[in-house]
N, C-alpha and C positions, 0 to 999 in steps of 0.2 A: 232390238231392245232384248235381253235376255230373260226369257220367261222360265219361271218357276213352275213346273206343271205337277198339279196333286190330282190324283185319282180318288174318287169316293165311292167308296162300295157300302151297300146298305140294302135293306130289306125294304120293300115297296112301301110296306105300313109305315116305315119311317121318313116318308117324304118331306115332311114338315121337318124334322130335325136335320135331315141333310139340306135344305133349303135354308135353314137357319145358318149351318156352318158353312155351307158355301157363301152366304152373305158376309159373314165374319171374315172370311180370307181373300175373297177374290178382288184384286186391284190389279194395276196397271203390270205389276211384276208378278203376279200368281194367275195362273191360268187352272181352271178346274175342270174335271171331267166327272160330270153327273149324267149319267146314261139316260135319263129321261130327257135330258135337254142337248145334250152332245151328240146322240146317236139321231140320225134323220130317218125319218118314215122310209121303209124300204131297203134301208141298208142293212147286210145280215148284222144281227145285233152280236153275236158271239166274237165274230172277227174285230167288230169296232171297239169290243171293251178289250180284247187282247192287246190291240193297238195301243189302247188308252193306257192299259198297265205297262207296256212295254215303254211308252215314251214318258211315265210320270218319274217323277224326281223323288216324290212320297207318295206313299200308298195309305190313304186314312180309310179306316173300317169302321162304322158305327156299329157297334154289338147290342143287341136286345133280346127280348125273347123271340120276337119275329125273327131276327136273324139267325138263330140256333137252327132255325129249321129251313132256311132259305139255301136253296142248292147253289145258286150262284154265288152268294158271299161266299161259301166254303170252298168251291172253285177258285174264286177270284182271289182268295187268300192263298191257296196253294200256288196259284199261277205265280202271284208276286213274291212269295218266298222262293219260289224254284228260280226266278229271275235275280234274287238277292236284294231285292228292293226294301228300303227302310219303311217299317210298318208303324203308324200312330194308331193304337185302337182307342176309341171313344166309347166308354159304358153308358150306355142310356139306361140299362136297367141292373140291377144287382143279378150278374152271371158269371159264371166262371169263364176265362178266357179260352176258345177253343182250343183243341189239340195242339198244334203245332206252334201257335202264339204262347200258348202256356209254357212249351219247352224252351222256347227262343226268350222268354222272360223279359218281354220289351216294358217300357214305361209306357203307362196308359193315363188318358183321363177320365176320371169318373164324374160325369155330370149329373148322374141320378143323385148322389149324395150332395153335392154342391152345384147348382145350376151356375154360380159364379165363375164356376173353372171353364166356361166356355172361353172366357178371355185368356185363360191359361193356354189353351188349343191355338186361340189366334195367335198369341205371342210367339209361342214355340213355332208354328207355320211360318210366320213371317222372319223369324230369326234365321230359320233355315233357307228362306230365300234369298234374305239378305247375303247370309255366307257365300250362298250358290252364286250369287252375282258378284261377290267380290273375289273368290277364288279362281271363278271363271277370267274375269278380267284379268287378275295378276298373271294368270296361266298364258292368256292370250298376249299380253306385255312380254313376258319372258320369251315367248317364242319370237315376237318381232325383235327382240335385242337380239336373240341367237341368230337370226336371218340376218341382221343389219352387220353383225361381226361375221359372219361366214361369207357373205357377199359382199 
């Protein structure tokens, strides 16, 4: 089965919000990386987080007043940007998008103004997951056809 991997970056004080976001999108086709749940006790946190970011198809960052002062959230954003990962910001509070995200001008979901926009987040992630599955399947079929023609 083709899994679509979503990395969730968040401040620890926003655990309830990340839990809700995780519940909304996790399904057989979507695998989520939430550090509290995804990193086993005793595993090196920094390395596991980097692995999770490298493996993700989408980097979701929950932005809040607490995340503004989180060293981890800012480092995770920087690492995701350096890898060219697509980033979907979720605004939990009325804050300005942090530095590099602001200059990249990404679309974002502002749930602080309208909590019903959580559904928009869900739809966006599931649409990306479906597209990923479709395009990957088409790519595999093309490779099989090419192999059949060549051999």
